[in-house]
PDB file of N, H, CA, C and O in Angstrom:
ATOM      1  N   MET A   1      11.711   9.813 -14.269  1.00  0.00           N
ATOM      2  CA  MET A   1      10.918   9.010 -15.142  1.00  0.00           C
ATOM      3  C   MET A   1      11.594   8.972 -16.504  1.00  0.00           C
ATOM      4  O   MET A   1      12.022  10.004 -17.021  1.00  0.00           O
ATOM      5  N   ASP A   2      11.688   7.785 -17.078  1.00  0.00           N
ATOM      6  H   ASP A   2      11.341   6.947 -16.657  1.00  0.00           H
ATOM      7  CA  ASP A   2      12.222   7.623 -18.425  1.00  0.00           C
ATOM      8  C   ASP A   2      11.069   7.345 -19.371  1.00  0.00           C
ATOM      9  O   ASP A   2      10.154   6.590 -19.043  1.00  0.00           O
ATOM     10  N   ILE A   3      11.117   7.955 -20.536  1.00  0.00           N
ATOM     11  H   ILE A   3      11.860   8.568 -20.801  1.00  0.00           H
ATOM     12  CA  ILE A   3      10.107   7.731 -21.557  1.00  0.00           C
ATOM     13  C   ILE A   3      10.825   7.339 -22.836  1.00  0.00           C
ATOM     14  O   ILE A   3      11.774   8.004 -23.252  1.00  0.00           O
ATOM     15  N   PHE A   4      10.373   6.264 -23.457  1.00  0.00           N
ATOM     16  H   PHE A   4       9.603   5.723 -23.119  1.00  0.00           H
ATOM     17  CA  PHE A   4      10.947   5.796 -24.706  1.00  0.00           C
ATOM     18  C   PHE A   4       9.851   5.792 -25.759  1.00  0.00           C
ATOM     19  O   PHE A   4       8.800   5.182 -25.560  1.00  0.00           O
ATOM     20  N   CYS A   5      10.085   6.463 -26.870  1.00  0.00           N
ATOM     21  H   CYS A   5      10.938   6.958 -27.032  1.00  0.00           H
ATOM     22  CA  CYS A   5       9.129   6.476 -27.978  1.00  0.00           C
ATOM     23  C   CYS A   5       9.699   5.621 -29.099  1.00  0.00           C
ATOM     24  O   CYS A   5      10.806   5.860 -29.582  1.00  0.00           O
ATOM     25  N   ILE A   6       8.931   4.630 -29.499  1.00  0.00           N
ATOM     26  H   ILE A   6       8.032   4.436 -29.106  1.00  0.00           H
ATOM     27  CA  ILE A   6       9.372   3.709 -30.539  1.00  0.00           C
ATOM     28  C   ILE A   6       8.295   3.650 -31.609  1.00  0.00           C
ATOM     29  O   ILE A   6       7.136   3.355 -31.315  1.00  0.00           O
ATOM     30  N   LYS A   7       8.673   3.928 -32.842  1.00  0.00           N
ATOM     31  H   LYS A   7       9.614   4.167 -33.080  1.00  0.00           H
ATOM     32  CA  LYS A   7       7.725   3.799 -33.944  1.00  0.00           C
ATOM     33  C   LYS A   7       7.798   2.371 -34.456  1.00  0.00           C
ATOM     34  O   LYS A   7       8.880   1.842 -34.710  1.00  0.00           O
ATOM     35  N   ALA A   8       6.631   1.752 -34.605  1.00  0.00           N
ATOM     36  H   ALA A   8       5.751   2.182 -34.399  1.00  0.00           H
ATOM     37  CA  ALA A   8       6.589   0.363 -35.048  1.00  0.00           C
ATOM     38  C   ALA A   8       5.298   0.116 -35.811  1.00  0.00           C
ATOM     39  O   ALA A   8       4.380   0.936 -35.791  1.00  0.00           O
ATOM     40  N   VAL A   9       5.244  -1.007 -36.472  1.00  0.00           N
ATOM     41  H   VAL A   9       5.989  -1.673 -36.489  1.00  0.00           H
ATOM     42  CA  VAL A   9       4.000  -1.417 -37.123  1.00  0.00           C
ATOM     43  C   VAL A   9       2.971  -1.706 -36.043  1.00  0.00           C
ATOM     44  O   VAL A   9       3.329  -1.850 -34.874  1.00  0.00           O
ATOM     45  N   SER A  10       1.726  -1.792 -36.406  1.00  0.00           N
ATOM     46  H   SER A  10       1.435  -1.675 -37.356  1.00  0.00           H
ATOM     47  CA  SER A  10       0.672  -2.075 -35.437  1.00  0.00           C
ATOM     48  C   SER A  10       0.952  -3.394 -34.730  1.00  0.00           C
ATOM     49  O   SER A  10       1.272  -4.393 -35.374  1.00  0.00           O
ATOM     50  N   LEU A  11       0.834  -3.398 -33.414  1.00  0.00           N
ATOM     51  H   LEU A  11       0.575  -2.586 -32.891  1.00  0.00           H
ATOM     52  CA  LEU A  11       1.096  -4.592 -32.617  1.00  0.00           C
ATOM     53  C   LEU A  11      -0.162  -5.414 -32.372  1.00  0.00           C
ATOM     54  O   LEU A  11      -0.092  -6.484 -31.768  1.00  0.00           O
ATOM     55  N   GLY A  12      -1.297  -4.935 -32.827  1.00  0.00           N
ATOM     56  H   GLY A  12      -1.354  -4.066 -33.317  1.00  0.00           H
ATOM     57  CA  GLY A  12      -2.551  -5.651 -32.604  1.00  0.00           C
ATOM     58  C   GLY A  12      -2.981  -5.533 -31.150  1.00  0.00           C
ATOM     59  O   GLY A  12      -2.523  -4.647 -30.428  1.00  0.00           O
ATOM     60  N   ASP A  13      -3.865  -6.432 -30.725  1.00  0.00           N
ATOM     61  H   ASP A  13      -4.237  -7.151 -31.311  1.00  0.00           H
ATOM     62  CA  ASP A  13      -4.336  -6.425 -29.339  1.00  0.00           C
ATOM     63  C   ASP A  13      -3.281  -7.049 -28.437  1.00  0.00           C
ATOM     64  O   ASP A  13      -2.918  -8.212 -28.618  1.00  0.00           O
ATOM     65  N   LEU A  14      -2.787  -6.290 -27.471  1.00  0.00           N
ATOM     66  H   LEU A  14      -3.082  -5.346 -27.324  1.00  0.00           H
ATOM     67  CA  LEU A  14      -1.739  -6.767 -26.572  1.00  0.00           C
ATOM     68  C   LEU A  14      -2.343  -7.390 -25.325  1.00  0.00           C
ATOM     69  O   LEU A  14      -3.317  -6.875 -24.775  1.00  0.00           O
ATOM     70  N   GLU A  15      -1.765  -8.496 -24.880  1.00  0.00           N
ATOM     71  H   GLU A  15      -0.974  -8.914 -25.327  1.00  0.00           H
ATOM     72  CA  GLU A  15      -2.206  -9.169 -23.664  1.00  0.00           C
ATOM     73  C   GLU A  15      -1.146  -9.146 -22.578  1.00  0.00           C
ATOM     74  O   GLU A  15      -1.475  -9.140 -21.392  1.00  0.00           O
ATOM     75  N   LYS A  16       0.135  -9.133 -22.971  1.00  0.00           N
ATOM     76  H   LYS A  16       0.402  -9.138 -23.935  1.00  0.00           H
ATOM     77  CA  LYS A  16       1.212  -9.102 -21.982  1.00  0.00           C
ATOM     78  C   LYS A  16       2.468  -8.523 -22.616  1.00  0.00           C
ATOM     79  O   LYS A  16       2.609  -8.477 -23.838  1.00  0.00           O
ATOM     80  N   VAL A  17       3.376  -8.083 -21.749  1.00  0.00           N
ATOM     81  H   VAL A  17       3.262  -8.121 -20.756  1.00  0.00           H
ATOM     82  CA  VAL A  17       4.660  -7.522 -22.164  1.00  0.00           C
ATOM     83  C   VAL A  17       5.726  -8.131 -21.268  1.00  0.00           C
ATOM     84  O   VAL A  17       5.523  -8.241 -20.059  1.00  0.00           O
ATOM     85  N   LEU A  18       6.858  -8.529 -21.838  1.00  0.00           N
ATOM     86  H   LEU A  18       7.022  -8.439 -22.820  1.00  0.00           H
ATOM     87  CA  LEU A  18       7.971  -9.085 -21.070  1.00  0.00           C
ATOM     88  C   LEU A  18       9.101  -8.061 -21.048  1.00  0.00           C
ATOM     89  O   LEU A  18       9.591  -7.640 -22.096  1.00  0.00           O
ATOM     90  N   ILE A  19       9.507  -7.666 -19.846  1.00  0.00           N
ATOM     91  H   ILE A  19       9.109  -8.008 -18.995  1.00  0.00           H
ATOM     92  CA  ILE A  19      10.613  -6.727 -19.650  1.00  0.00           C
ATOM     93  C   ILE A  19      11.658  -7.421 -18.785  1.00  0.00           C
ATOM     94  O   ILE A  19      11.317  -8.042 -17.778  1.00  0.00           O
ATOM     95  N   SER A  20      12.933  -7.320 -19.171  1.00  0.00           N
ATOM     96  H   SER A  20      13.210  -6.816 -19.989  1.00  0.00           H
ATOM     97  CA  SER A  20      13.994  -7.940 -18.367  1.00  0.00           C
ATOM     98  C   SER A  20      15.283  -7.138 -18.534  1.00  0.00           C
ATOM     99  O   SER A  20      15.389  -6.272 -19.402  1.00  0.00           O
ATOM    100  N   HIS A  21      16.264  -7.449 -17.674  1.00  0.00           N
ATOM    101  H   HIS A  21      16.178  -8.153 -16.968  1.00  0.00           H
ATOM    102  CA  HIS A  21      17.606  -6.893 -17.812  1.00  0.00           C
ATOM    103  C   HIS A  21      18.592  -7.930 -17.301  1.00  0.00           C
ATOM    104  O   HIS A  21      18.209  -8.870 -16.604  1.00  0.00           O
ATOM    105  N   ASP A  22      19.862  -7.756 -17.648  1.00  0.00           N
ATOM    106  H   ASP A  22      20.173  -6.993 -18.214  1.00  0.00           H
ATOM    107  CA  ASP A  22      20.867  -8.759 -17.288  1.00  0.00           C
ATOM    108  C   ASP A  22      21.498  -8.524 -15.923  1.00  0.00           C
ATOM    109  O   ASP A  22      22.324  -9.327 -15.490  1.00  0.00           O
ATOM    110  N   GLY A  23      21.132  -7.437 -15.225  1.00  0.00           N
ATOM    111  H   GLY A  23      20.461  -6.784 -15.576  1.00  0.00           H
ATOM    112  CA  GLY A  23      21.658  -7.183 -13.885  1.00  0.00           C
ATOM    113  C   GLY A  23      23.086  -6.674 -13.862  1.00  0.00           C
ATOM    114  O   GLY A  23      23.671  -6.539 -12.787  1.00  0.00           O
ATOM    115  N   ALA A  24      23.660  -6.390 -15.017  1.00  0.00           N
ATOM    116  H   ALA A  24      23.185  -6.500 -15.890  1.00  0.00           H
ATOM    117  CA  ALA A  24      25.050  -5.929 -15.077  1.00  0.00           C
ATOM    118  C   ALA A  24      25.124  -4.414 -14.929  1.00  0.00           C
ATOM    119  O   ALA A  24      24.202  -3.696 -15.319  1.00  0.00           O
ATOM    120  N   GLY A  25      26.201  -3.949 -14.377  1.00  0.00           N
ATOM    121  H   GLY A  25      26.949  -4.533 -14.061  1.00  0.00           H
ATOM    122  CA  GLY A  25      26.467  -2.521 -14.311  1.00  0.00           C
ATOM    123  C   GLY A  25      25.851  -1.834 -13.116  1.00  0.00           C
ATOM    124  O   GLY A  25      24.998  -2.394 -12.427  1.00  0.00           O
ATOM    125  N   PRO A  26      26.294  -0.611 -12.880  1.00  0.00           N
ATOM    126  CA  PRO A  26      25.753   0.162 -11.755  1.00  0.00           C
ATOM    127  C   PRO A  26      24.319   0.606 -12.043  1.00  0.00           C
ATOM    128  O   PRO A  26      23.944   0.817 -13.197  1.00  0.00           O
ATOM    129  N   GLY A  27      23.539   0.741 -11.002  1.00  0.00           N
ATOM    130  H   GLY A  27      23.843   0.569 -10.065  1.00  0.00           H
ATOM    131  CA  GLY A  27      22.163   1.207 -11.161  1.00  0.00           C
ATOM    132  C   GLY A  27      21.240   0.182 -11.769  1.00  0.00           C
ATOM    133  O   GLY A  27      20.267   0.530 -12.438  1.00  0.00           O
ATOM    134  N   ASN A  28      21.544  -1.100 -11.537  1.00  0.00           N
ATOM    135  H   ASN A  28      22.334  -1.383 -10.993  1.00  0.00           H
ATOM    136  CA  ASN A  28      20.725  -2.138 -12.153  1.00  0.00           C
ATOM    137  C   ASN A  28      19.460  -2.457 -11.356  1.00  0.00           C
ATOM    138  O   ASN A  28      18.679  -3.313 -11.772  1.00  0.00           O
ATOM    139  N   GLY A  29      19.240  -1.791 -10.221  1.00  0.00           N
ATOM    140  H   GLY A  29      19.875  -1.096  -9.883  1.00  0.00           H
ATOM    141  CA  GLY A  29      18.061  -2.062  -9.409  1.00  0.00           C
ATOM    142  C   GLY A  29      16.948  -1.057  -9.649  1.00  0.00           C
ATOM    143  O   GLY A  29      16.413  -0.504  -8.689  1.00  0.00           O
ATOM    144  N   TRP A  30      16.588  -0.806 -10.885  1.00  0.00           N
ATOM    145  H   TRP A  30      17.023  -1.255 -11.666  1.00  0.00           H
ATOM    146  CA  TRP A  30      15.575   0.196 -11.196  1.00  0.00           C
ATOM    147  C   TRP A  30      14.176  -0.319 -10.910  1.00  0.00           C
ATOM    148  O   TRP A  30      13.921  -1.523 -10.919  1.00  0.00           O
ATOM    149  N   PHE A  31      13.277   0.621 -10.657  1.00  0.00           N
ATOM    150  H   PHE A  31      13.484   1.600 -10.649  1.00  0.00           H
ATOM    151  CA  PHE A  31      11.879   0.321 -10.351  1.00  0.00           C
ATOM    152  C   PHE A  31      11.030   0.600 -11.587  1.00  0.00           C
ATOM    153  O   PHE A  31      11.161   1.650 -12.216  1.00  0.00           O
ATOM    154  N   LEU A  32      10.168  -0.341 -11.927  1.00  0.00           N
ATOM    155  H   LEU A  32      10.062  -1.194 -11.416  1.00  0.00           H
ATOM    156  CA  LEU A  32       9.266  -0.171 -13.067  1.00  0.00           C
ATOM    157  C   LEU A  32       7.846  -0.017 -12.552  1.00  0.00           C
ATOM    158  O   LEU A  32       7.248  -0.972 -12.055  1.00  0.00           O
ATOM    159  N   ASP A  33       7.317   1.177 -12.671  1.00  0.00           N
ATOM    160  H   ASP A  33       7.802   1.953 -13.075  1.00  0.00           H
ATOM    161  CA  ASP A  33       5.965   1.484 -12.205  1.00  0.00           C
ATOM    162  C   ASP A  33       4.926   0.907 -13.154  1.00  0.00           C
ATOM    163  O   ASP A  33       4.034   0.168 -12.736  1.00  0.00           O
ATOM    164  N   LYS A  34       5.045   1.247 -14.434  1.00  0.00           N
ATOM    165  H   LYS A  34       5.769   1.847 -14.774  1.00  0.00           H
ATOM    166  CA  LYS A  34       4.068   0.777 -15.411  1.00  0.00           C
ATOM    167  C   LYS A  34       4.626   0.917 -16.814  1.00  0.00           C
ATOM    168  O   LYS A  34       5.607   1.623 -17.045  1.00  0.00           O
ATOM    169  N   ILE A  35       3.986   0.235 -17.740  1.00  0.00           N
ATOM    170  H   ILE A  35       3.189  -0.339 -17.552  1.00  0.00           H
ATOM    171  CA  ILE A  35       4.297   0.356 -19.158  1.00  0.00           C
ATOM    172  C   ILE A  35       3.037   0.888 -19.828  1.00  0.00           C
ATOM    173  O   ILE A  35       1.950   0.340 -19.650  1.00  0.00           O
ATOM    174  N   VAL A  36       3.191   1.951 -20.594  1.00  0.00           N
ATOM    175  H   VAL A  36       4.075   2.396 -20.740  1.00  0.00           H
ATOM    176  CA  VAL A  36       2.059   2.528 -21.320  1.00  0.00           C
ATOM    177  C   VAL A  36       2.373   2.431 -22.809  1.00  0.00           C
ATOM    178  O   VAL A  36       3.392   2.944 -23.272  1.00  0.00           O
ATOM    179  N   ILE A  37       1.499   1.775 -23.547  1.00  0.00           N
ATOM    180  H   ILE A  37       0.671   1.358 -23.171  1.00  0.00           H
ATOM    181  CA  ILE A  37       1.665   1.647 -24.990  1.00  0.00           C
ATOM    182  C   ILE A  37       0.525   2.409 -25.649  1.00  0.00           C
ATOM    183  O   ILE A  37      -0.651   2.146 -25.396  1.00  0.00           O
ATOM    184  N   LYS A  38       0.901   3.365 -26.506  1.00  0.00           N
ATOM    185  H   LYS A  38       1.856   3.578 -26.712  1.00  0.00           H
ATOM    186  CA  LYS A  38      -0.101   4.196 -27.178  1.00  0.00           C
ATOM    187  C   LYS A  38      -0.077   3.935 -28.676  1.00  0.00           C
ATOM    188  O   LYS A  38       0.988   3.894 -29.294  1.00  0.00           O
ATOM    189  N   HIS A  39      -1.235   3.762 -29.241  1.00  0.00           N
ATOM    190  H   HIS A  39      -2.099   3.795 -28.739  1.00  0.00           H
ATOM    191  CA  HIS A  39      -1.392   3.644 -30.689  1.00  0.00           C
ATOM    192  C   HIS A  39      -2.053   4.929 -31.146  1.00  0.00           C
ATOM    193  O   HIS A  39      -3.205   5.186 -30.796  1.00  0.00           O
ATOM    194  N   THR A  40      -1.351   5.740 -31.919  1.00  0.00           N
ATOM    195  H   THR A  40      -0.415   5.531 -32.203  1.00  0.00           H
ATOM    196  CA  THR A  40      -1.838   7.081 -32.229  1.00  0.00           C
ATOM    197  C   THR A  40      -2.310   7.256 -33.663  1.00  0.00           C
ATOM    198  O   THR A  40      -2.762   8.342 -34.027  1.00  0.00           O
ATOM    199  N   GLU A  41      -2.220   6.224 -34.483  1.00  0.00           N
ATOM    200  H   GLU A  41      -1.854   5.342 -34.187  1.00  0.00           H
ATOM    201  CA  GLU A  41      -2.681   6.358 -35.863  1.00  0.00           C
ATOM    202  C   GLU A  41      -4.163   6.023 -35.951  1.00  0.00           C
ATOM    203  O   GLU A  41      -4.695   5.289 -35.118  1.00  0.00           O
ATOM    204  N   GLY A  42      -4.811   6.557 -36.950  1.00  0.00           N
ATOM    205  H   GLY A  42      -4.379   7.153 -37.626  1.00  0.00           H
ATOM    206  CA  GLY A  42      -6.233   6.293 -37.124  1.00  0.00           C
ATOM    207  C   GLY A  42      -7.072   7.375 -36.477  1.00  0.00           C
ATOM    208  O   GLY A  42      -6.558   8.407 -36.047  1.00  0.00           O
ATOM    209  N   LYS A  43      -8.360   7.127 -36.415  1.00  0.00           N
ATOM    210  H   LYS A  43      -8.778   6.289 -36.764  1.00  0.00           H
ATOM    211  CA  LYS A  43      -9.292   8.134 -35.909  1.00  0.00           C
ATOM    212  C   LYS A  43      -9.200   8.326 -34.408  1.00  0.00           C
ATOM    213  O   LYS A  43      -9.291   9.453 -33.923  1.00  0.00           O
ATOM    214  N   GLU A  44      -9.021   7.245 -33.666  1.00  0.00           N
ATOM    215  H   GLU A  44      -8.947   6.329 -34.060  1.00  0.00           H
ATOM    216  CA  GLU A  44      -8.995   7.333 -32.202  1.00  0.00           C
ATOM    217  C   GLU A  44      -7.659   6.837 -31.662  1.00  0.00           C
ATOM    218  O   GLU A  44      -7.167   5.784 -32.071  1.00  0.00           O
ATOM    219  N   ALA A  45      -7.081   7.594 -30.751  1.00  0.00           N
ATOM    220  H   ALA A  45      -7.481   8.448 -30.419  1.00  0.00           H
ATOM    221  CA  ALA A  45      -5.858   7.141 -30.084  1.00  0.00           C
ATOM    222  C   ALA A  45      -6.234   6.066 -29.072  1.00  0.00           C
ATOM    223  O   ALA A  45      -7.217   6.207 -28.346  1.00  0.00           O
ATOM    224  N   GLN A  46      -5.456   4.999 -29.026  1.00  0.00           N
ATOM    225  H   GLN A  46      -4.656   4.884 -29.616  1.00  0.00           H
ATOM    226  CA  GLN A  46      -5.699   3.917 -28.078  1.00  0.00           C
ATOM    227  C   GLN A  46      -4.513   3.811 -27.143  1.00  0.00           C
ATOM    228  O   GLN A  46      -3.377   4.064 -27.543  1.00  0.00           O
ATOM    229  N   GLU A  47      -4.771   3.439 -25.894  1.00  0.00           N
ATOM    230  H   GLU A  47      -5.694   3.234 -25.569  1.00  0.00           H
ATOM    231  CA  GLU A  47      -3.726   3.323 -24.884  1.00  0.00           C
ATOM    232  C   GLU A  47      -3.945   2.048 -24.085  1.00  0.00           C
ATOM    233  O   GLU A  47      -5.057   1.763 -23.642  1.00  0.00           O
ATOM    234  N   VAL A  48      -2.869   1.283 -23.905  1.00  0.00           N
ATOM    235  H   VAL A  48      -1.966   1.515 -24.265  1.00  0.00           H
ATOM    236  CA  VAL A  48      -2.900   0.078 -23.081  1.00  0.00           C
ATOM    237  C   VAL A  48      -1.902   0.289 -21.954  1.00  0.00           C
ATOM    238  O   VAL A  48      -0.755   0.661 -22.204  1.00  0.00           O
ATOM    239  N   VAL A  49      -2.326   0.057 -20.715  1.00  0.00           N
ATOM    240  H   VAL A  49      -3.258  -0.245 -20.512  1.00  0.00           H
ATOM    241  CA  VAL A  49      -1.464   0.243 -19.550  1.00  0.00           C
ATOM    242  C   VAL A  49      -1.249  -1.106 -18.879  1.00  0.00           C
ATOM    243  O   VAL A  49      -2.203  -1.820 -18.570  1.00  0.00           O
ATOM    244  N   PHE A  50       0.025  -1.447 -18.658  1.00  0.00           N
ATOM    245  H   PHE A  50       0.800  -0.867 -18.909  1.00  0.00           H
ATOM    246  CA  PHE A  50       0.395  -2.651 -17.930  1.00  0.00           C
ATOM    247  C   PHE A  50       1.027  -2.220 -16.609  1.00  0.00           C
ATOM    248  O   PHE A  50       2.189  -1.814 -16.604  1.00  0.00           O
ATOM    249  N   PRO A  51       0.299  -2.292 -15.478  1.00  0.00           N
ATOM    250  CA  PRO A  51       0.897  -1.952 -14.189  1.00  0.00           C
ATOM    251  C   PRO A  51       1.962  -2.988 -13.824  1.00  0.00           C
ATOM    252  O   PRO A  51       1.753  -4.181 -14.039  1.00  0.00           O
ATOM    253  N   CYS A  52       3.087  -2.556 -13.281  1.00  0.00           N
ATOM    254  H   CYS A  52       3.256  -1.586 -13.106  1.00  0.00           H
ATOM    255  CA  CYS A  52       4.172  -3.476 -12.918  1.00  0.00           C
ATOM    256  C   CYS A  52       4.488  -3.393 -11.425  1.00  0.00           C
ATOM    257  O   CYS A  52       4.397  -4.391 -10.709  1.00  0.00           O
ATOM    258  N   ASN A  53       4.861  -2.195 -10.957  1.00  0.00           N
ATOM    259  H   ASN A  53       4.935  -1.385 -11.538  1.00  0.00           H
ATOM    260  CA  ASN A  53       5.188  -1.979  -9.546  1.00  0.00           C
ATOM    261  C   ASN A  53       6.226  -2.963  -9.013  1.00  0.00           C
ATOM    262  O   ASN A  53       6.022  -3.591  -7.974  1.00  0.00           O
ATOM    263  N   ARG A  54       7.337  -3.092  -9.730  1.00  0.00           N
ATOM    264  H   ARG A  54       7.502  -2.582 -10.575  1.00  0.00           H
ATOM    265  CA  ARG A  54       8.397  -4.029  -9.337  1.00  0.00           C
ATOM    266  C   ARG A  54       9.781  -3.453  -9.598  1.00  0.00           C
ATOM    267  O   ARG A  54       9.976  -2.604 -10.468  1.00  0.00           O
ATOM    268  N   TYR A  55      10.739  -3.949  -8.809  1.00  0.00           N
ATOM    269  H   TYR A  55      10.580  -4.639  -8.103  1.00  0.00           H
ATOM    270  CA  TYR A  55      12.154  -3.647  -9.054  1.00  0.00           C
ATOM    271  C   TYR A  55      12.710  -4.666  -9.990  1.00  0.00           C
ATOM    272  O   TYR A  55      13.889  -4.607 -10.337  1.00  0.00           O
TER     273      TYR A  55
END
């Protein structure tokens, strides 16, 4: 499992996420189970999960 932590400004209410790759190089057939976006600032932590289940 790979985990990427990115600090960014507030993204607001998310409805969709676009993930892509150029297919170049070895190991380009990776499987994406889900994307989890967490907003941790403020009083309550919020989490949005986008199920993918695709190669």
